[in-house]
C-alpha positions as CSV (number, residue, x, y, z in Angstrom):
1,M,-2.7,14.8,-15.8
2,A,-1.1,11.4,-15.5
3,K,-3.3,8.4,-14.7
4,V,-2.5,4.7,-14.0
5,R,-4.9,1.8,-13.9
6,I,-4.2,-1.2,-11.6
7,K,-6.1,-4.3,-12.6
8,V,-6.2,-7.6,-10.7
9,M,-5.1,-10.2,-13.3
10,K,-4.7,-13.4,-11.3
11,T,-5.1,-14.8,-7.8
12,A,-3.5,-18.0,-6.6
13,A,-3.3,-20.2,-3.6
14,H,-0.4,-22.6,-3.1
15,M,-2.5,-25.3,-1.4
16,D,0.4,-27.6,-0.7
17,L,2.2,-24.9,1.2
18,I,-1.0,-23.8,3.0
19,A,-1.6,-27.4,4.1
20,D,2.0,-27.8,5.4
21,H,2.3,-24.4,7.2
22,V,-1.1,-22.8,8.0
23,D,-3.3,-23.8,11.0
24,T,-6.5,-23.8,9.0
25,D,-8.5,-24.7,12.1
26,A,-7.5,-21.4,13.7
27,F,-7.5,-19.5,10.4
28,P,-10.1,-21.0,8.0
29,Q,-10.0,-18.0,5.7
30,D,-6.4,-19.0,4.7
31,G,-7.6,-22.0,2.7
32,G,-7.7,-20.4,-0.7
33,P,-6.9,-17.3,-2.7
34,C,-6.7,-13.9,-0.9
35,P,-10.3,-12.9,-0.2
36,M,-9.5,-9.2,-0.7
37,W,-9.4,-9.4,-4.5
38,T,-11.6,-10.2,-7.5
39,I,-10.1,-10.9,-10.9
40,G,-10.8,-7.9,-13.1
41,Q,-11.1,-5.5,-10.1
42,E,-9.6,-2.1,-11.0
43,F,-8.2,1.0,-9.3
44,L,-7.4,4.3,-11.0
45,I,-4.7,6.6,-9.7
46,E,-4.6,10.2,-10.9
47,G,-2.0,12.9,-10.3
48,S,1.8,13.3,-10.1
49,W,2.3,11.0,-7.0
50,A,1.2,7.4,-6.5
51,E,-0.9,7.2,-3.4
52,R,-2.5,4.0,-2.2
53,P,-6.1,3.8,-3.5
54,E,-8.8,3.6,-0.9
55,G,-9.5,-0.1,0.0
56,F,-6.2,-1.3,-1.5
57,C,-4.3,-3.8,0.7
58,D,-1.4,-2.1,2.5
59,W,0.9,-5.1,2.0
60,A,0.2,-5.4,-1.7
61,W,0.6,-1.6,-2.1
62,S,4.0,-1.8,-0.5
63,D,5.0,-4.5,-3.0
64,I,3.8,-2.7,-6.2
65,Q,4.1,1.0,-5.4
66,R,7.5,1.2,-7.0
67,D,6.1,-0.1,-10.3
68,V,3.0,2.1,-10.1
69,T,5.2,5.2,-9.6
70,M,7.5,4.2,-12.5
71,I,4.6,3.8,-14.9
72,L,2.9,7.0,-13.6
73,L,6.1,9.0,-14.3
74,G,6.3,7.8,-17.9
75,A,8.7,4.8,-17.9
76,D,8.4,1.9,-20.3
77,L,9.7,-1.6,-19.7
78,P,11.4,-2.8,-22.9
79,W,10.7,-6.5,-22.3
80,L,7.0,-6.0,-22.2
81,K,5.0,-6.0,-25.4
82,T,2.9,-2.9,-24.5
83,P,4.6,0.4,-23.6
84,G,3.4,1.9,-20.4
85,T,2.6,-1.3,-18.7
86,A,4.1,-3.4,-15.8
87,I,3.1,-6.7,-14.3
88,A,3.7,-6.9,-10.5
89,C,2.5,-9.0,-7.6
90,C,2.1,-8.9,-3.9
91,T,4.7,-11.1,-2.1
92,D,2.3,-13.3,-0.1
93,G,4.1,-16.6,-0.5
94,L,1.0,-18.6,0.1
95,R,-1.6,-16.5,-1.8
96,P,0.0,-14.2,-4.3
97,V,-2.0,-11.7,-6.4
98,T,-0.8,-10.5,-9.8
99,F,-1.6,-7.0,-11.0
100,K,-1.4,-5.3,-14.4
101,I,-0.3,-1.6,-14.1
102,E,-0.9,0.5,-17.1
103,R,-0.6,4.1,-18.0
104,V,-3.9,5.7,-19.2
105,E,-3.3,8.3,-21.8
106,D,-5.7,11.3,-22.0
107,D,-7.7,11.5,-25.1
């Protein structure tokens, strides 16, 4: 059975953009990286169809689902060093999160 691991690799906060565009008095949680994620956090998907893991942000899932499905179905990206991997991110322009998506081979 096909498996894919999604791992949080990096979280960022564009503080200059946040300072210019976010009302941090009304939304104090928007003053740093997205609070939903921890670097190293992992999710495992098993099966023939990529369904959003429980607890995974809907917005981030919408952004990376295409890459997860591609890797789950056996694709390799020729520009990446490791076959069966993809690097993708959510498109939050203020607080992006980068994920590593990797196929997990059965032993």
